[in-house]
PyMOL Python script that loads the backbone (N, CA, C, O; Angstrom):
from pymol import cmd

cmd.read_pdbstr("""\
ATOM      1  N   UNK A   1      -2.437  15.112  43.712  1.00  0.00           N
ATOM      2  CA  UNK A   1      -1.553  15.479  42.441  1.00  0.00           C
ATOM      3  C   UNK A   1      -1.614  14.793  41.323  1.00  0.00           C
ATOM      4  O   UNK A   1      -1.158  15.424  40.370  1.00  0.00           O
ATOM      5  N   UNK A   2      -2.015  13.711  41.066  1.00  0.00           N
ATOM      6  CA  UNK A   2      -2.162  12.994  39.371  1.00  0.00           C
ATOM      7  C   UNK A   2      -3.667  13.844  39.133  1.00  0.00           C
ATOM      8  O   UNK A   2      -3.973  14.498  38.136  1.00  0.00           O
ATOM      9  N   UNK A   3      -4.350  13.654  40.158  1.00  0.00           N
ATOM     10  CA  UNK A   3      -5.776  14.143  39.644  1.00  0.00           C
ATOM     11  C   UNK A   3      -6.093  15.772  39.155  1.00  0.00           C
ATOM     12  O   UNK A   3      -6.903  16.282  38.380  1.00  0.00           O
ATOM     13  N   UNK A   4      -5.059  16.266  39.995  1.00  0.00           N
ATOM     14  CA  UNK A   4      -5.339  17.775  39.353  1.00  0.00           C
ATOM     15  C   UNK A   4      -4.561  18.125  38.419  1.00  0.00           C
ATOM     16  O   UNK A   4      -4.858  19.151  37.807  1.00  0.00           O
ATOM     17  N   UNK A   5      -3.734  17.617  38.161  1.00  0.00           N
ATOM     18  CA  UNK A   5      -3.572  17.411  36.606  1.00  0.00           C
ATOM     19  C   UNK A   5      -4.281  16.864  35.575  1.00  0.00           C
ATOM     20  O   UNK A   5      -4.142  17.302  34.433  1.00  0.00           O
ATOM     21  N   UNK A   6      -4.827  16.202  35.761  1.00  0.00           N
ATOM     22  CA  UNK A   6      -5.984  15.794  34.987  1.00  0.00           C
ATOM     23  C   UNK A   6      -7.002  16.119  34.756  1.00  0.00           C
ATOM     24  O   UNK A   6      -7.621  15.821  33.735  1.00  0.00           O
ATOM     25  N   UNK A   7      -7.497  16.983  35.903  1.00  0.00           N
ATOM     26  CA  UNK A   7      -8.378  18.228  35.856  1.00  0.00           C
ATOM     27  C   UNK A   7      -8.224  19.086  35.175  1.00  0.00           C
ATOM     28  O   UNK A   7      -9.148  19.743  34.696  1.00  0.00           O
ATOM     29  N   UNK A   8      -6.708  19.336  34.918  1.00  0.00           N
ATOM     30  CA  UNK A   8      -6.648  20.609  34.713  1.00  0.00           C
ATOM     31  C   UNK A   8      -6.266  20.755  32.970  1.00  0.00           C
ATOM     32  O   UNK A   8      -6.093  21.705  32.208  1.00  0.00           O
ATOM     33  N   UNK A   9      -6.247  19.281  32.843  1.00  0.00           N
ATOM     34  CA  UNK A   9      -5.625  18.586  31.241  1.00  0.00           C
ATOM     35  C   UNK A   9      -7.407  18.680  30.420  1.00  0.00           C
ATOM     36  O   UNK A   9      -7.635  19.289  29.375  1.00  0.00           O
ATOM     37  N   UNK A  10      -8.437  17.919  31.229  1.00  0.00           N
ATOM     38  CA  UNK A  10      -9.936  17.909  30.429  1.00  0.00           C
ATOM     39  C   UNK A  10     -10.442  19.323  30.831  1.00  0.00           C
ATOM     40  O   UNK A  10     -11.369  19.778  30.161  1.00  0.00           O
ATOM     41  N   UNK A  11      -9.899  20.131  31.933  1.00  0.00           N
ATOM     42  CA  UNK A  11     -10.514  21.303  31.850  1.00  0.00           C
ATOM     43  C   UNK A  11      -9.969  22.371  30.366  1.00  0.00           C
ATOM     44  O   UNK A  11     -10.723  23.086  29.706  1.00  0.00           O
ATOM     45  N   UNK A  12      -8.814  22.227  30.198  1.00  0.00           N
ATOM     46  CA  UNK A  12      -8.513  23.085  28.768  1.00  0.00           C
ATOM     47  C   UNK A  12      -8.440  22.400  27.862  1.00  0.00           C
ATOM     48  O   UNK A  12      -7.641  22.777  27.005  1.00  0.00           O
ATOM     49  N   UNK A  13      -9.153  21.173  27.605  1.00  0.00           N
ATOM     50  CA  UNK A  13      -9.812  20.591  26.191  1.00  0.00           C
ATOM     51  C   UNK A  13     -11.086  21.074  26.213  1.00  0.00           C
ATOM     52  O   UNK A  13     -11.613  21.279  25.119  1.00  0.00           O
ATOM     53  N   UNK A  14     -11.845  21.357  27.435  1.00  0.00           N
ATOM     54  CA  UNK A  14     -12.984  21.529  26.922  1.00  0.00           C
ATOM     55  C   UNK A  14     -13.353  22.944  26.592  1.00  0.00           C
ATOM     56  O   UNK A  14     -14.349  23.349  25.992  1.00  0.00           O
ATOM     57  N   UNK A  15     -12.173  23.732  27.193  1.00  0.00           N
ATOM     58  CA  UNK A  15     -12.702  25.326  27.144  1.00  0.00           C
ATOM     59  C   UNK A  15     -12.041  25.900  25.534  1.00  0.00           C
ATOM     60  O   UNK A  15     -12.216  26.980  24.970  1.00  0.00           O
ATOM     61  N   UNK A  16     -11.123  24.518  25.049  1.00  0.00           N
ATOM     62  CA  UNK A  16     -10.784  24.443  23.539  1.00  0.00           C
ATOM     63  C   UNK A  16     -12.052  24.734  22.890  1.00  0.00           C
ATOM     64  O   UNK A  16     -12.398  25.832  22.453  1.00  0.00           O
ATOM     65  N   UNK A  17     -12.751  23.587  22.866  1.00  0.00           N
ATOM     66  CA  UNK A  17     -13.819  22.606  22.401  1.00  0.00           C
ATOM     67  C   UNK A  17     -14.660  23.585  22.449  1.00  0.00           C
ATOM     68  O   UNK A  17     -14.604  24.221  21.397  1.00  0.00           O
ATOM     69  N   UNK A  18     -15.490  24.047  23.253  1.00  0.00           N
ATOM     70  CA  UNK A  18     -16.482  25.253  23.796  1.00  0.00           C
ATOM     71  C   UNK A  18     -15.988  26.611  24.066  1.00  0.00           C
ATOM     72  O   UNK A  18     -16.161  26.994  25.223  1.00  0.00           O
ATOM     73  N   UNK A  19     -15.302  27.580  23.098  1.00  0.00           N
ATOM     74  CA  UNK A  19     -15.196  28.653  23.276  1.00  0.00           C
ATOM     75  C   UNK A  19     -16.074  29.783  23.578  1.00  0.00           C
ATOM     76  O   UNK A  19     -15.897  31.001  23.607  1.00  0.00           O
ATOM     77  N   UNK A  20     -17.081  29.011  23.795  1.00  0.00           N
ATOM     78  CA  UNK A  20     -18.393  30.358  23.900  1.00  0.00           C
ATOM     79  C   UNK A  20     -18.726  30.307  25.246  1.00  0.00           C
ATOM     80  O   UNK A  20     -19.280  31.251  25.810  1.00  0.00           O
ATOM     81  N   UNK A  21     -18.444  29.326  25.772  1.00  0.00           N
ATOM     82  CA  UNK A  21     -18.980  29.128  27.461  1.00  0.00           C
ATOM     83  C   UNK A  21     -16.957  29.548  28.040  1.00  0.00           C
ATOM     84  O   UNK A  21     -15.782  29.355  27.731  1.00  0.00           O
ATOM     85  N   UNK A  22     -17.812  30.170  28.978  1.00  0.00           N
ATOM     86  CA  UNK A  22     -16.571  30.314  30.210  1.00  0.00           C
ATOM     87  C   UNK A  22     -16.477  29.503  31.406  1.00  0.00           C
ATOM     88  O   UNK A  22     -17.182  29.729  32.390  1.00  0.00           O
ATOM     89  N   UNK A  23     -15.608  28.540  31.350  1.00  0.00           N
ATOM     90  CA  UNK A  23     -15.445  27.493  32.390  1.00  0.00           C
ATOM     91  C   UNK A  23     -14.349  27.466  33.394  1.00  0.00           C
ATOM     92  O   UNK A  23     -13.266  27.413  32.811  1.00  0.00           O
ATOM     93  N   UNK A  24     -14.248  27.481  34.484  1.00  0.00           N
ATOM     94  CA  UNK A  24     -13.246  27.435  35.183  1.00  0.00           C
ATOM     95  C   UNK A  24     -12.624  25.981  35.933  1.00  0.00           C
ATOM     96  O   UNK A  24     -13.255  25.067  36.464  1.00  0.00           O
ATOM     97  N   UNK A  25     -11.361  26.132  35.778  1.00  0.00           N
ATOM     98  CA  UNK A  25     -10.941  24.917  35.967  1.00  0.00           C
ATOM     99  C   UNK A  25     -10.948  24.403  37.556  1.00  0.00           C
ATOM    100  O   UNK A  25     -10.598  25.098  38.510  1.00  0.00           O
ATOM    101  N   UNK A  26     -11.422  23.035  37.621  1.00  0.00           N
ATOM    102  CA  UNK A  26     -11.542  22.624  38.841  1.00  0.00           C
ATOM    103  C   UNK A  26     -10.303  22.293  39.595  1.00  0.00           C
ATOM    104  O   UNK A  26      -9.585  21.346  39.275  1.00  0.00           O
ATOM    105  N   UNK A  27      -9.990  23.300  40.875  1.00  0.00           N
ATOM    106  CA  UNK A  27      -8.852  22.986  41.724  1.00  0.00           C
ATOM    107  C   UNK A  27      -8.906  22.334  42.645  1.00  0.00           C
ATOM    108  O   UNK A  27      -9.800  22.734  43.390  1.00  0.00           O
ATOM    109  N   UNK A  28      -8.269  21.283  43.108  1.00  0.00           N
ATOM    110  CA  UNK A  28      -8.569  20.632  44.110  1.00  0.00           C
ATOM    111  C   UNK A  28      -7.571  21.534  45.317  1.00  0.00           C
ATOM    112  O   UNK A  28      -6.630  22.273  45.029  1.00  0.00           O
ATOM    113  N   UNK A  29      -7.991  21.282  46.463  1.00  0.00           N
ATOM    114  CA  UNK A  29      -7.369  21.628  47.658  1.00  0.00           C
ATOM    115  C   UNK A  29      -5.662  20.751  47.943  1.00  0.00           C
ATOM    116  O   UNK A  29      -5.606  19.575  47.584  1.00  0.00           O
ATOM    117  N   UNK A  30      -4.850  21.159  48.344  1.00  0.00           N
ATOM    118  CA  UNK A  30      -3.726  20.763  48.280  1.00  0.00           C
ATOM    119  C   UNK A  30      -4.207  20.038  49.697  1.00  0.00           C
ATOM    120  O   UNK A  30      -5.118  20.311  50.479  1.00  0.00           O
ATOM    121  N   UNK A  31      -3.253  19.051  49.687  1.00  0.00           N
ATOM    122  CA  UNK A  31      -3.184  17.783  51.287  1.00  0.00           C
ATOM    123  C   UNK A  31      -1.954  18.221  51.713  1.00  0.00           C
ATOM    124  O   UNK A  31      -0.970  18.120  50.979  1.00  0.00           O
ATOM    125  N   UNK A  32      -1.899  18.667  52.747  1.00  0.00           N
ATOM    126  CA  UNK A  32      -0.529  19.093  53.724  1.00  0.00           C
ATOM    127  C   UNK A  32      -0.695  17.870  54.867  1.00  0.00           C
ATOM    128  O   UNK A  32      -1.565  17.422  55.613  1.00  0.00           O
ATOM    129  N   UNK A  33       0.588  17.646  54.545  1.00  0.00           N
ATOM    130  CA  UNK A  33       1.172  16.473  55.690  1.00  0.00           C
ATOM    131  C   UNK A  33       1.568  16.716  56.943  1.00  0.00           C
ATOM    132  O   UNK A  33       1.978  15.921  57.789  1.00  0.00           O
ATOM    133  N   UNK A  34       1.348  18.393  57.028  1.00  0.00           N
ATOM    134  CA  UNK A  34       2.091  18.686  58.581  1.00  0.00           C
ATOM    135  C   UNK A  34       0.946  19.550  59.167  1.00  0.00           C
ATOM    136  O   UNK A  34       1.039  20.136  60.246  1.00  0.00           O
ATOM    137  N   UNK A  35      -0.286  19.581  58.254  1.00  0.00           N
ATOM    138  CA  UNK A  35      -1.186  21.030  58.819  1.00  0.00           C
ATOM    139  C   UNK A  35      -2.670  20.188  58.853  1.00  0.00           C
ATOM    140  O   UNK A  35      -2.759  19.053  58.384  1.00  0.00           O
ATOM    141  N   UNK A  36      -3.521  20.717  59.311  1.00  0.00           N
ATOM    142  CA  UNK A  36      -4.898  20.258  59.229  1.00  0.00           C
ATOM    143  C   UNK A  36      -5.404  21.550  58.411  1.00  0.00           C
ATOM    144  O   UNK A  36      -4.708  22.565  58.390  1.00  0.00           O
ATOM    145  N   UNK A  37      -6.839  21.468  57.629  1.00  0.00           N
ATOM    146  CA  UNK A  37      -7.726  22.188  57.022  1.00  0.00           C
ATOM    147  C   UNK A  37      -7.359  23.707  57.785  1.00  0.00           C
ATOM    148  O   UNK A  37      -6.878  24.702  57.243  1.00  0.00           O
ATOM    149  N   UNK A  38      -7.746  23.533  59.189  1.00  0.00           N
ATOM    150  CA  UNK A  38      -7.876  24.637  60.161  1.00  0.00           C
ATOM    151  C   UNK A  38      -6.491  25.410  60.230  1.00  0.00           C
ATOM    152  O   UNK A  38      -6.599  26.434  60.905  1.00  0.00           O
ATOM    153  N   UNK A  39      -5.163  25.192  59.693  1.00  0.00           N
ATOM    154  CA  UNK A  39      -4.147  25.536  60.007  1.00  0.00           C
ATOM    155  C   UNK A  39      -3.453  25.178  61.387  1.00  0.00           C
ATOM    156  O   UNK A  39      -2.621  25.949  61.865  1.00  0.00           O
ATOM    157  N   UNK A  40      -3.843  23.877  62.082  1.00  0.00           N
ATOM    158  CA  UNK A  40      -3.456  24.106  63.235  1.00  0.00           C
ATOM    159  C   UNK A  40      -2.216  22.976  63.319  1.00  0.00           C
ATOM    160  O   UNK A  40      -2.323  22.170  62.394  1.00  0.00           O
ATOM    161  N   UNK A  41      -1.297  22.766  64.017  1.00  0.00           N
ATOM    162  CA  UNK A  41      -0.211  21.766  63.072  1.00  0.00           C
ATOM    163  C   UNK A  41      -0.498  20.434  63.904  1.00  0.00           C
ATOM    164  O   UNK A  41      -0.687  20.357  65.118  1.00  0.00           O
ATOM    165  N   UNK A  42      -0.486  19.465  63.019  1.00  0.00           N
ATOM    166  CA  UNK A  42      -0.533  18.107  63.596  1.00  0.00           C
ATOM    167  C   UNK A  42       0.295  17.532  64.349  1.00  0.00           C
ATOM    168  O   UNK A  42       1.484  17.799  64.175  1.00  0.00           O
ATOM    169  N   UNK A  43      -0.071  16.621  65.354  1.00  0.00           N
ATOM    170  CA  UNK A  43       1.128  16.026  66.302  1.00  0.00           C
ATOM    171  C   UNK A  43       2.059  15.254  65.345  1.00  0.00           C
ATOM    172  O   UNK A  43       1.901  14.792  64.214  1.00  0.00           O
ATOM    173  N   UNK A  44       3.108  15.285  66.232  1.00  0.00           N
ATOM    174  CA  UNK A  44       4.435  14.249  66.050  1.00  0.00           C
ATOM    175  C   UNK A  44       4.006  12.928  65.807  1.00  0.00           C
ATOM    176  O   UNK A  44       3.316  12.308  66.616  1.00  0.00           O
ATOM    177  N   UNK A  45       4.498  12.334  64.401  1.00  0.00           N
ATOM    178  CA  UNK A  45       4.052  10.872  64.502  1.00  0.00           C
ATOM    179  C   UNK A  45       4.732   9.811  65.537  1.00  0.00           C
ATOM    180  O   UNK A  45       5.652  10.394  66.109  1.00  0.00           O
ATOM    181  N   UNK A  46       4.652   8.919  65.832  1.00  0.00           N
ATOM    182  CA  UNK A  46       5.007   8.146  66.629  1.00  0.00           C
ATOM    183  C   UNK A  46       6.396   7.337  66.320  1.00  0.00           C
ATOM    184  O   UNK A  46       6.242   6.368  65.577  1.00  0.00           O
ATOM    185  N   UNK A  47       7.478   7.539  66.689  1.00  0.00           N
ATOM    186  CA  UNK A  47       8.828   7.330  65.950  1.00  0.00           C
ATOM    187  C   UNK A  47       9.324   5.740  66.615  1.00  0.00           C
ATOM    188  O   UNK A  47       9.787   5.734  67.756  1.00  0.00           O
ATOM    189  N   UNK A  48       9.201   4.428  65.848  1.00  0.00           N
ATOM    190  CA  UNK A  48       9.810   3.593  65.996  1.00  0.00           C
ATOM    191  C   UNK A  48      11.007   3.073  66.087  1.00  0.00           C
ATOM    192  O   UNK A  48      11.348   2.574  65.015  1.00  0.00           O
ATOM    193  N   UNK A  49      11.851   2.973  66.984  1.00  0.00           N
ATOM    194  CA  UNK A  49      13.403   2.943  67.152  1.00  0.00           C
ATOM    195  C   UNK A  49      14.029   2.001  66.693  1.00  0.00           C
ATOM    196  O   UNK A  49      14.399   1.239  67.586  1.00  0.00           O
ATOM    197  N   UNK A  50      14.453   1.565  65.253  1.00  0.00           N
ATOM    198  CA  UNK A  50      14.997   0.313  65.250  1.00  0.00           C
ATOM    199  C   UNK A  50      16.209   0.472  65.252  1.00  0.00           C
ATOM    200  O   UNK A  50      16.704  -0.638  65.452  1.00  0.00           O
ATOM    201  N   UNK A  51      17.183   1.415  65.115  1.00  0.00           N
ATOM    202  CA  UNK A  51      18.970   1.381  65.146  1.00  0.00           C
ATOM    203  C   UNK A  51      19.428   0.662  63.969  1.00  0.00           C
ATOM    204  O   UNK A  51      19.027   0.488  62.818  1.00  0.00           O
ATOM    205  N   UNK A  52      20.603   0.243  64.821  1.00  0.00           N
ATOM    206  CA  UNK A  52      21.332  -0.431  63.486  1.00  0.00           C
ATOM    207  C   UNK A  52      21.153  -1.687  64.027  1.00  0.00           C
ATOM    208  O   UNK A  52      21.023  -2.521  63.131  1.00  0.00           O
ATOM    209  N   UNK A  53      21.087  -2.205  65.263  1.00  0.00           N
ATOM    210  CA  UNK A  53      20.367  -3.717  65.546  1.00  0.00           C
ATOM    211  C   UNK A  53      19.165  -4.255  64.369  1.00  0.00           C
ATOM    212  O   UNK A  53      19.251  -5.273  63.683  1.00  0.00           O
ATOM    213  N   UNK A  54      18.175  -3.366  64.370  1.00  0.00           N
ATOM    214  CA  UNK A  54      17.314  -3.348  63.602  1.00  0.00           C
ATOM    215  C   UNK A  54      17.540  -4.060  61.860  1.00  0.00           C
ATOM    216  O   UNK A  54      17.098  -5.041  61.262  1.00  0.00           O
ATOM    217  N   UNK A  55      18.526  -2.861  61.520  1.00  0.00           N
ATOM    218  CA  UNK A  55      18.651  -2.989  60.319  1.00  0.00           C
ATOM    219  C   UNK A  55      19.862  -4.237  59.662  1.00  0.00           C
ATOM    220  O   UNK A  55      20.008  -4.761  58.557  1.00  0.00           O
ATOM    221  N   UNK A  56      20.603  -4.354  61.031  1.00  0.00           N
ATOM    222  CA  UNK A  56      21.460  -5.655  60.832  1.00  0.00           C
ATOM    223  C   UNK A  56      20.535  -6.882  60.598  1.00  0.00           C
ATOM    224  O   UNK A  56      20.723  -7.744  59.740  1.00  0.00           O
ATOM    225  N   UNK A  57      19.306  -6.827  61.658  1.00  0.00           N
ATOM    226  CA  UNK A  57      18.423  -8.013  61.805  1.00  0.00           C
ATOM    227  C   UNK A  57      17.336  -8.101  60.605  1.00  0.00           C
ATOM    228  O   UNK A  57      16.389  -8.882  60.526  1.00  0.00           O
ATOM    229  N   UNK A  58      17.610  -7.396  59.969  1.00  0.00           N
ATOM    230  CA  UNK A  58      16.682  -6.874  58.348  1.00  0.00           C
ATOM    231  C   UNK A  58      17.289  -7.385  57.379  1.00  0.00           C
ATOM    232  O   UNK A  58      16.905  -8.257  56.600  1.00  0.00           O
ATOM    233  N   UNK A  59      18.684  -6.584  57.451  1.00  0.00           N
ATOM    234  CA  UNK A  59      19.655  -7.060  55.841  1.00  0.00           C
ATOM    235  C   UNK A  59      20.016  -8.294  55.607  1.00  0.00           C
ATOM    236  O   UNK A  59      19.802  -8.938  54.580  1.00  0.00           O
ATOM    237  N   UNK A  60      20.832  -8.789  57.018  1.00  0.00           N
ATOM    238  CA  UNK A  60      21.310 -10.153  56.906  1.00  0.00           C
ATOM    239  C   UNK A  60      20.777 -11.719  56.489  1.00  0.00           C
ATOM    240  O   UNK A  60      21.325 -12.721  56.028  1.00  0.00           O
ATOM    241  N   UNK A  61      19.338 -11.342  56.932  1.00  0.00           N
ATOM    242  CA  UNK A  61      18.766 -12.497  56.658  1.00  0.00           C
ATOM    243  C   UNK A  61      17.951 -12.593  55.117  1.00  0.00           C
ATOM    244  O   UNK A  61      17.429 -13.633  54.714  1.00  0.00           O
ATOM    245  N   UNK A  62      17.959 -11.463  54.455  1.00  0.00           N
ATOM    246  CA  UNK A  62      17.446 -11.004  53.131  1.00  0.00           C
ATOM    247  C   UNK A  62      18.823 -11.529  52.369  1.00  0.00           C
ATOM    248  O   UNK A  62      18.721 -12.410  51.515  1.00  0.00           O
ATOM    249  N   UNK A  63      20.040 -10.992  52.685  1.00  0.00           N
ATOM    250  CA  UNK A  63      20.878 -11.386  51.714  1.00  0.00           C
ATOM    251  C   UNK A  63      21.116 -12.828  51.716  1.00  0.00           C
ATOM    252  O   UNK A  63      21.497 -13.389  50.689  1.00  0.00           O
ATOM    253  N   UNK A  64      20.847 -13.669  53.166  1.00  0.00           N
ATOM    254  CA  UNK A  64      21.075 -14.677  53.211  1.00  0.00           C
ATOM    255  C   UNK A  64      20.295 -15.867  52.218  1.00  0.00           C
ATOM    256  O   UNK A  64      20.655 -16.893  51.639  1.00  0.00           O
ATOM    257  N   UNK A  65      18.965 -15.069  52.387  1.00  0.00           N
ATOM    258  CA  UNK A  65      17.655 -15.708  51.561  1.00  0.00           C
ATOM    259  C   UNK A  65      18.041 -16.028  50.280  1.00  0.00           C
ATOM    260  O   UNK A  65      18.182 -17.079  49.656  1.00  0.00           O
ATOM    261  N   UNK A  66      18.201 -14.632  50.001  1.00  0.00           N
ATOM    262  CA  UNK A  66      18.482 -14.123  48.231  1.00  0.00           C
ATOM    263  C   UNK A  66      19.687 -15.328  47.553  1.00  0.00           C
ATOM    264  O   UNK A  66      19.646 -15.909  46.469  1.00  0.00           O
ATOM    265  N   UNK A  67      20.772 -15.419  48.714  1.00  0.00           N
ATOM    266  CA  UNK A  67      22.128 -15.990  47.799  1.00  0.00           C
ATOM    267  C   UNK A  67      21.486 -17.651  48.055  1.00  0.00           C
ATOM    268  O   UNK A  67      22.182 -18.515  47.520  1.00  0.00           O
ATOM    269  N   UNK A  68      20.480 -18.066  48.667  1.00  0.00           N
ATOM    270  CA  UNK A  68      20.225 -19.542  49.227  1.00  0.00           C
ATOM    271  C   UNK A  68      19.431 -19.630  47.388  1.00  0.00           C
ATOM    272  O   UNK A  68      19.756 -20.448  46.526  1.00  0.00           O
ATOM    273  N   UNK A  69      18.644 -18.808  47.284  1.00  0.00           N
ATOM    274  CA  UNK A  69      17.497 -18.929  46.455  1.00  0.00           C
ATOM    275  C   UNK A  69      18.382 -18.540  44.778  1.00  0.00           C
ATOM    276  O   UNK A  69      18.007 -19.076  43.735  1.00  0.00           O
ATOM    277  N   UNK A  70      19.120 -17.911  44.810  1.00  0.00           N
ATOM    278  CA  UNK A  70      19.871 -17.968  43.385  1.00  0.00           C
ATOM    279  C   UNK A  70      20.755 -18.916  43.063  1.00  0.00           C
ATOM    280  O   UNK A  70      20.947 -19.365  41.933  1.00  0.00           O
ATOM    281  N   UNK A  71      21.449 -19.310  44.335  1.00  0.00           N
ATOM    282  CA  UNK A  71      22.374 -20.728  44.298  1.00  0.00           C
ATOM    283  C   UNK A  71      21.722 -21.792  43.397  1.00  0.00           C
ATOM    284  O   UNK A  71      22.115 -22.451  42.434  1.00  0.00           O
ATOM    285  N   UNK A  72      20.211 -21.671  44.301  1.00  0.00           N
ATOM    286  CA  UNK A  72      19.371 -22.857  43.846  1.00  0.00           C
ATOM    287  C   UNK A  72      19.153 -22.916  42.371  1.00  0.00           C
ATOM    288  O   UNK A  72      19.711 -23.792  41.710  1.00  0.00           O
ATOM    289  N   UNK A  73      18.502 -22.178  41.914  1.00  0.00           N
ATOM    290  CA  UNK A  73      18.492 -21.694  41.080  1.00  0.00           C
ATOM    291  C   UNK A  73      19.438 -21.956  39.728  1.00  0.00           C
ATOM    292  O   UNK A  73      19.068 -22.405  38.643  1.00  0.00           O
ATOM    293  N   UNK A  74      20.637 -21.579  40.090  1.00  0.00           N
ATOM    294  CA  UNK A  74      21.722 -22.072  39.003  1.00  0.00           C
ATOM    295  C   UNK A  74      21.902 -23.398  38.993  1.00  0.00           C
ATOM    296  O   UNK A  74      22.082 -23.893  37.881  1.00  0.00           O
ATOM    297  N   UNK A  75      21.904 -24.151  39.972  1.00  0.00           N
ATOM    298  CA  UNK A  75      21.977 -25.343  40.172  1.00  0.00           C
ATOM    299  C   UNK A  75      21.030 -26.002  39.792  1.00  0.00           C
ATOM    300  O   UNK A  75      21.315 -27.200  39.782  1.00  0.00           O
ATOM    301  N   UNK A  76      19.960 -25.774  39.449  1.00  0.00           N
ATOM    302  CA  UNK A  76      18.687 -26.181  38.833  1.00  0.00           C
ATOM    303  C   UNK A  76      18.876 -25.877  37.190  1.00  0.00           C
ATOM    304  O   UNK A  76      18.477 -26.616  36.290  1.00  0.00           O
ATOM    305  N   UNK A  77      19.393 -24.948  37.072  1.00  0.00           N
ATOM    306  CA  UNK A  77      19.555 -24.484  35.427  1.00  0.00           C
ATOM    307  C   UNK A  77      20.918 -25.441  34.981  1.00  0.00           C
ATOM    308  O   UNK A  77      20.999 -26.080  33.932  1.00  0.00           O
ATOM    309  N   UNK A  78      21.658 -25.391  35.741  1.00  0.00           N
ATOM    310  CA  UNK A  78      23.141 -26.256  34.830  1.00  0.00           C
ATOM    311  C   UNK A  78      22.627 -27.894  35.400  1.00  0.00           C
ATOM    312  O   UNK A  78      23.398 -28.811  35.118  1.00  0.00           O
ATOM    313  N   UNK A  79      21.679 -28.151  35.983  1.00  0.00           N
ATOM    314  CA  UNK A  79      21.342 -29.679  35.853  1.00  0.00           C
ATOM    315  C   UNK A  79      20.504 -30.117  34.741  1.00  0.00           C
ATOM    316  O   UNK A  79      20.658 -31.227  34.232  1.00  0.00           O
ATOM    317  N   UNK A  80      19.541 -29.208  34.310  1.00  0.00           N
ATOM    318  CA  UNK A  80      19.068 -29.772  33.509  1.00  0.00           C
ATOM    319  C   UNK A  80      19.618 -28.987  32.178  1.00  0.00           C
ATOM    320  O   UNK A  80      18.916 -29.209  31.192  1.00  0.00           O
ATOM    321  N   UNK A  81      20.766 -28.088  31.944  1.00  0.00           N
ATOM    322  CA  UNK A  81      21.478 -28.277  30.727  1.00  0.00           C
ATOM    323  C   UNK A  81      20.567 -26.734  30.096  1.00  0.00           C
ATOM    324  O   UNK A  81      20.521 -26.491  28.890  1.00  0.00           O
ATOM    325  N   UNK A  82      19.969 -25.912  31.053  1.00  0.00           N
ATOM    326  CA  UNK A  82      19.437 -25.272  30.502  1.00  0.00           C
ATOM    327  C   UNK A  82      20.677 -23.781  30.283  1.00  0.00           C
ATOM    328  O   UNK A  82      20.541 -22.923  29.411  1.00  0.00           O
ATOM    329  N   UNK A  83      21.558 -23.809  31.082  1.00  0.00           N
ATOM    330  CA  UNK A  83      22.625 -22.472  31.221  1.00  0.00           C
ATOM    331  C   UNK A  83      24.090 -23.412  31.697  1.00  0.00           C
ATOM    332  O   UNK A  83      24.259 -23.771  32.862  1.00  0.00           O
ATOM    333  N   UNK A  84      24.691 -23.599  31.016  1.00  0.00           N
ATOM    334  CA  UNK A  84      25.874 -24.280  31.572  1.00  0.00           C
ATOM    335  C   UNK A  84      27.269 -23.365  31.173  1.00  0.00           C
ATOM    336  O   UNK A  84      27.628 -23.312  29.996  1.00  0.00           O
ATOM    337  N   UNK A  85      28.015 -22.658  32.236  1.00  0.00           N
ATOM    338  CA  UNK A  85      28.747 -21.489  31.889  1.00  0.00           C
ATOM    339  C   UNK A  85      29.814 -22.741  31.008  1.00  0.00           C
ATOM    340  O   UNK A  85      29.597 -23.952  31.034  1.00  0.00           O
ATOM    341  N   UNK A  86      31.029 -22.028  30.227  1.00  0.00           N
ATOM    342  CA  UNK A  86      31.884 -23.086  29.704  1.00  0.00           C
ATOM    343  C   UNK A  86      33.075 -22.213  29.656  1.00  0.00           C
ATOM    344  O   UNK A  86      33.011 -21.052  29.253  1.00  0.00           O
ATOM    345  N   UNK A  87      34.273 -22.830  30.109  1.00  0.00           N
ATOM    346  CA  UNK A  87      35.674 -22.429  30.124  1.00  0.00           C
ATOM    347  C   UNK A  87      36.184 -21.374  29.232  1.00  0.00           C
ATOM    348  O   UNK A  87      36.995 -20.501  29.540  1.00  0.00           O
ATOM    349  N   UNK A  88      35.376 -21.629  27.608  1.00  0.00           N
ATOM    350  CA  UNK A  88      35.995 -20.786  26.518  1.00  0.00           C
ATOM    351  C   UNK A  88      35.875 -19.570  26.833  1.00  0.00           C
ATOM    352  O   UNK A  88      36.459 -18.621  26.309  1.00  0.00           O
ATOM    353  N   UNK A  89      35.250 -19.553  27.544  1.00  0.00           N
ATOM    354  CA  UNK A  89      34.755 -17.839  27.692  1.00  0.00           C
ATOM    355  C   UNK A  89      35.765 -16.826  28.509  1.00  0.00           C
ATOM    356  O   UNK A  89      35.831 -15.612  28.318  1.00  0.00           O
ATOM    357  N   UNK A  90      36.597 -17.641  29.533  1.00  0.00           N
ATOM    358  CA  UNK A  90      37.205 -17.244  30.067  1.00  0.00           C
ATOM    359  C   UNK A  90      38.780 -16.614  29.560  1.00  0.00           C
ATOM    360  O   UNK A  90      39.792 -17.312  29.621  1.00  0.00           O
ATOM    361  N   UNK A  91      38.785 -15.284  29.094  1.00  0.00           N
ATOM    362  CA  UNK A  91      39.841 -14.816  28.196  1.00  0.00           C
ATOM    363  C   UNK A  91      40.568 -13.851  29.292  1.00  0.00           C
ATOM    364  O   UNK A  91      40.230 -12.692  29.531  1.00  0.00           O
ATOM    365  N   UNK A  92      41.650 -14.578  29.918  1.00  0.00           N
ATOM    366  CA  UNK A  92      42.710 -13.704  30.782  1.00  0.00           C
ATOM    367  C   UNK A  92      43.906 -13.048  30.480  1.00  0.00           C
ATOM    368  O   UNK A  92      44.779 -12.634  31.242  1.00  0.00           O
ATOM    369  N   UNK A  93      43.790 -12.997  28.756  1.00  0.00           N
ATOM    370  CA  UNK A  93      44.754 -12.792  27.863  1.00  0.00           C
ATOM    371  C   UNK A  93      45.002 -10.909  28.473  1.00  0.00           C
ATOM    372  O   UNK A  93      45.847 -10.193  27.936  1.00  0.00           O
TER     373      UNK A  93
END
""", "prot")
cmd.dss("prot")
cmd.show_as("cartoon", "prot")
cmd.util.cbc("prot")
cmd.orient("prot")
């Protein structure tokens, strides 16, 4: 898709530069996701059933690992006095 746009822009600029020559724009064939070039339908892709258990087994460890990394970084920053939260910033009024 990006290459088609590039070819169109390049084609237009060459048409403007050389108005005496008649050039045709290079058209790339569209890439079909569901058909072959002959028009035949492609077979259905294999479906891997993950389900709710797969989603839970992926999200929960990611959240735990992310929380552990952020906690360790906050402790590192506080120990080295790079970022120390102050109690003066709490305005509960």
